[in-house]
N, C-alpha and C positions, 0 to 999 in steps of 0.2 A: 504494500500500500504506500502511496506517495504521502509524505508528511504534509501536514496542514500548518501554515504560518499565519494565524489570524492578524497579528499585529502588522506584519509586513503587507498583507493584503489590504488592511485598512489604510495604511500609509500610501500604498499605490493608488487606492481609490481616491483618496483626498488629493493627491498630486494630479491625477487624471482629471478630477472635477475642476480643479483650479485652472488647468490648461484649457479645458473645454469652455469654461466661462470667460476666460481671457479671450478666446476666439470669438465667442458669442457677443461679448460686450465691448470689444475693442477694435473690431475690424470694419464694421459698416458705419459710415459717418452718421447716418440717420439714426440707426438703432442705438449707437453709443450715447446719443444725446437724451434718450428717453429713460427716465429713472425706472428701476424695477420696483414694483409694488406687489405685495402678496395680496391676492384676492381670495377670500375664503368661501364665497358663495356667488352664485350667478354664473352666466356664461357669456357676458358681454362687458365691454368697457366703453368709456366715452373718449372719442378722439375727435378733436377739432369741433366740439359741440354736437357731434352725432354719435349714436350708439354703433359700436362695432362688435359683432359677434366673434368669439374666438373660433379659430379654425385649427384643426389638428394638422401639424406639420411633421414630416419625417425626413430624415436624411440618413444616409448609410455610410458606413466606413468599414474597411477591412484591412487586415494585414496578413502577410504571407505566413503560412504554416511552415515551419522548418523543424526538421527532426533533431531533437536533443540540442537545440540552439536557442538561446534567449533573444531578447530584443534590446537594442541599444536605447539608452535613455532618450536621446533626441528623437528617435523614431517613435517611441512610445508617446512622448509629449506632442510631437508634431501631428500625430494621428488624432489626438484629442483636440488640439487647437484647430485643425482643419475641419473637424466635425462641427465644432462650435461656429467657425466662420461660415460654413455651409448653411447652418441653421439660421444665422444672422441674415444671410442673403435671402433665404426663403421668407423670413419675417419681414424684411424690408420690401419685398415684392408685394406682400399683402398690405403693408402700411402705405406704400406709394399708391396702390390701387384705391385705398380708402381716402387718402389725401387728395386724390385727383377729383373727388366729388366736391363741387363748389359749396363753400360755406363762408361766413364772415372771417373764418380763421385760415382757410385754405382755398386754393384755386389753381387749376392747371393754367400754365402760362406758356404762350408761344411767342418768343421774341423774334422779330425779324432781324435779319443780318443786313448791314452792320448794326450793331447795338446802338440805340439812341437813348439819351437821358430821359426823354419824354416817356418812352415805353416803361422804364423802370419807375419813374415818378407816378405814372398813371396806375401801375400795378400796385405799388405801395398805397396809393390813394384809395383803392378798392378794398384793401385789407384792414382788419382790425389791428390797432397798435396799442401797446401798453407802455407804461413808463415806470422806471425803477424808483427806488426810494430817494435816489439823488436827483430825481426830476428829469433825467435824460431818457430819450426814447429807446425802447427795446424794439429794434427794427425787425420786421418779419423776415424769416429765412426764405431765400429763394434758392432752389436747387437747379443748377445749371449743368449742362454737359461740359466736358473738359475744355473744348475750344471756346465756348461762350464764357465760361468762367475765367479763362485767361484774358479774354477781351475785356470783361467787366473789371478785372483787377487793374488793367492798364488804364482804362478810360475813367473810372470813378475818381481817382485823384486829379485827373485833368479837369473833369467837370466841376469838382469842388473848388477849383481855382477861379472859375468864372463867376463874377458877381451876380449875374442874372440867375444862374443855377442855384447859387447859395440862397438868393431871395426866395426862389420857388420851394426849396427845401424847408426854409424857415416858415413859409406859409403853410406847407403841409404839416409840419410839426405843430404849429399853432392850432390848426384845424383838428388834428388827431388828439392833441392835448385836451381840447374842449370835449370831444367825443368821449375820451377816456374818463374825464372828470364826471360827465353826465352818467356814464355807465356805472362808475364806482358809487355815485350818489344813489342811484336806483338800487344797486346791490345792497348798500348799507340799510336802505329803507326796508328791504325785504327781510334781512336778517334780523 
């Protein structure tokens, strides 16, 4: 009979779990921003103001069987990490599908090329914006493809140097601040 090593098995399980959750929580930019919350009842959560039912996801992983040969630590951990990363990709697909449904919090955006400041400003104008404790706006997140993201990172600093663009942003912030204050006042009345 092969000996049983419960302490070693438990330690391996804990290391495997840490690698799996590192892949799950740290590889996808969208999913890594969403805090994990334990939900003890129900089968749905609220995402961007809408209910989203949980869907079962599954991913697979395997490693080769070798006769009388163990596995290197990096192979063991990489297998768990990749499994977590695969699960994060599957979760992100479902989340993007839900976020593509229009709401005050989310909306699908198609920017025309070349990217123009007015497109970005109009998009932010349609979205709900909140403000931090310091009074500064918390800008809505826009997910862009790699090419468009690179273009945005180059153009935004240029736009912010233009006085007319600065004025338009200040007007947007002022309008969004008023909307935010009204929302917060209504929320406090309800509580």
